[in-house]
C-alpha positions in Angstrom: 144.0 181.2 113.1 142.2 184.5 113.4 138.9 184.8 115.3 137.1 185.5 112.0 138.4 182.3 110.5 137.3 180.3 113.5 133.8 181.8 113.3 133.7 181.2 109.5 134.4 177.5 110.2 132.4 176.9 113.4 129.2 178.8 112.6 128.3 176.7 109.5 129.2 173.5 111.3 127.0 174.5 114.2 124.1 175.5 111.9 124.4 172.1 110.1 124.4 170.2 113.4 121.4 172.0 114.7 119.5 171.6 111.4 120.1 167.8 111.6 119.1 167.7 115.2 115.9 169.6 114.6 115.1 167.5 111.5 115.4 164.4 113.6 112.9 165.6 116.2 109.9 165.9 113.9 108.0 163.6 111.6 108.5 159.9 110.8 112.0 158.6 111.6 113.4 155.2 110.5 114.6 152.8 113.1 118.4 152.5 112.6 119.8 150.4 115.4 123.5 150.8 114.7 123.1 154.6 114.4 121.2 154.8 117.7 123.7 152.6 119.5 126.6 154.7 118.2 124.9 157.9 119.2 124.4 156.6 122.7 128.1 155.7 122.9 129.2 159.1 121.6 126.8 160.9 124.0 128.1 158.8 126.9 131.7 159.7 126.0 130.8 163.4 125.6 129.1 163.3 129.0 132.1 161.6 130.6 134.4 164.1 129.1 132.3 167.0 130.3 132.2 165.5 133.8 136.0 165.1 133.8 136.3 168.7 132.5 134.0 169.9 135.3 136.0 168.2 138.1 137.6 171.5 139.0 134.2 173.1 139.8 131.6 171.1 141.7 128.8 173.5 140.5 129.4 172.3 136.9 129.1 168.7 137.9 125.9 169.4 139.8 124.5 171.1 136.7 125.5 168.2 134.5 124.1 165.6 136.9 120.9 167.4 137.4 120.5 167.8 133.6 121.2 164.1 133.0 118.6 163.1 135.6 116.0 165.5 134.3 116.8 164.4 130.7 116.3 160.7 131.6 112.9 161.5 133.1 112.0 163.5 130.0 113.2 160.6 127.9 110.8 158.3 129.7 107.9 160.7 129.0 109.1 161.0 125.4 109.0 157.2 125.0 105.4 157.0 126.3 104.4 159.6 123.7 106.2 157.9 120.7 104.3 156.0 118.1 105.7 153.1 116.2 104.7 152.2 112.7 105.6 150.0 109.8 105.4 151.5 106.3 104.4 149.8 103.0 107.9 148.6 102.4 108.0 146.8 105.7 110.5 149.2 107.3 110.0 150.0 110.9 109.9 153.6 112.1 108.7 155.8 114.9 107.2 159.3 115.3 108.7 161.2 118.2 106.7 163.8 120.2 107.2 167.1 118.4 106.7 169.2 121.5 109.6 167.6 123.4 111.9 167.8 120.4 110.9 171.4 119.8 111.4 172.3 123.5 114.9 170.7 123.6 115.9 172.4 120.4 114.7 175.8 121.5 116.4 175.4 124.9 119.8 174.5 123.3 119.6 177.2 120.7 118.5 179.8 123.2 121.3 179.0 125.6 124.0 178.9 123.0 122.8 182.2 121.6 122.7 183.8 125.0 126.2 182.6 125.9 127.4 183.8 122.5 125.9 187.3 123.0 127.3 187.6 126.6 130.8 186.4 125.6 131.1 188.3 122.3 131.9 191.7 123.8 134.5 190.1 126.0 136.1 188.3 123.0 136.2 191.5 121.0 138.5 193.2 123.5 141.9 191.4 123.4 142.7 192.3 127.0 139.6 190.6 128.2 139.8 187.6 125.8 142.3 185.8 127.9 140.3 186.2 131.1 136.9 185.5 129.6 135.0 182.4 130.8 134.6 179.7 128.2 131.4 178.9 126.3 130.7 176.0 128.6 131.9 177.3 132.0 128.4 177.8 133.3 126.4 175.3 135.5 123.3 176.2 133.4 125.0 175.4 130.2 126.2 172.1 131.6 122.7 171.4 132.9 121.2 171.9 129.4 123.9 169.7 127.8 123.2 167.2 130.5 119.5 167.4 129.7 120.2 166.6 126.1 122.6 163.8 126.9 120.3 162.2 129.5 117.3 162.5 127.2 118.8 161.0 124.1 120.6 158.1 125.9 117.4 157.2 127.7 115.2 157.8 124.6 117.4 155.8 122.2 117.8 152.9 124.7 114.0 152.9 125.2 113.4 153.0 121.5 115.6 150.0 120.9 113.8 148.0 123.7 110.3 149.1 122.5 111.2 148.4 118.9 112.2 144.8 119.8 108.8 144.4 121.5 107.1 145.9 118.5 108.8 143.5 116.2 107.8 140.5 118.4 104.2 141.8 118.5 104.1 142.2 114.7 105.5 138.7 114.2 102.8 137.1 116.4 
């Protein structure tokens, strides 16, 4: 596969993933327990794989661990700023804090764009392409991915707990 074909496939997939992520950070969101649990599992697996991939470089693990801890703290803040509601149909939902979602989205997009701009000249030169560092071989990149992983695992777990409390309070 040529690099042009790889970019032609990966760029639309990345744009779609970022669009879905940004859309889920703003406005009213439905409570979907199974989807939240599956996302927590997938993020946990991704975090574990990243940690295993970073075993050769302790700085990568430090970045990932620091990002996960900061993300968990941000997830707790996000939970305190989340509002729960029940619409006219009786479906439960929540409204996440738009500032936190926007900040995380901007951080991820900014870091990916920066790494892409830094690595692009190296990938253009075939001699340098084999020695170029990968997209994720940076402690800062690992920290940002750790921030997202920690935030969403903590946030979704807290949403599920708070939703159960919300249901009990509505029933009483």
